[in-house]
N, C-alpha and C positions, 0 to 999 in steps of 0.2 A: 115040416120041412120036407122038401122034395128031394128024394135020393138020386134022381136023375140029373139034377142041375150041377153044373161045373162051378167050382169055387173060384177059379180065375180064368180069364180069357187068354187065348194063346199069346197075344202081344205082351200081356203082363208077365206071363211065364218066361217069355224071351228076354224081357228087360231084367227080370230077376236073375236069370242065368248069366246074362252079360255082366250084371253088377257083381255076381259071385266070381266070375272069371277075372274081371278087372281088380277086384279086391284081393284075390289070390295072387295075381301078378304083382301088385303093389307090395303085398306082404313078403313075397319071395325076394323082391328087389331090396326091400328094407332090411331083410336078414342077411342077404348074401353080398350085396354091393359094398358095405363097409369092410367086410373081410377081405375082399379082393383089393380094395384101395389100400388098406393097411398092409397087406402082403406085398403089394407093388412098391409102395414108397419105403417100406422098412428094408427091403432087400437092396435098394439102391444105396443106402447109407451105412451098410455094414463095413466096419473097418477091422482089419486084421492086426491090431496092435495090442493084443491081450498080453498081459504079463504071465510068465510061467507060474504054475502053481507050486512048484518046489522051491525051497529056499535053502541056501547053504548054511550049514552049522559050523561055526568057528570053534575050533578046539582051543581050550585055554591051556597054557603050558604050566605044568605043576612042578 
């Protein structure tokens, strides 16, 4: 084996870097885009008609 030889030519290295960048961008979009979509649509449908948590206790007459 010749120790002075290069394992990959410059164009192959460039295409590998480009593939890594594209793959990273796709992975980030896949992880973050659903969160933004869910947050956007869930905030539009929030209704403020929640029932109070306290309930009245009726006293029985003895």
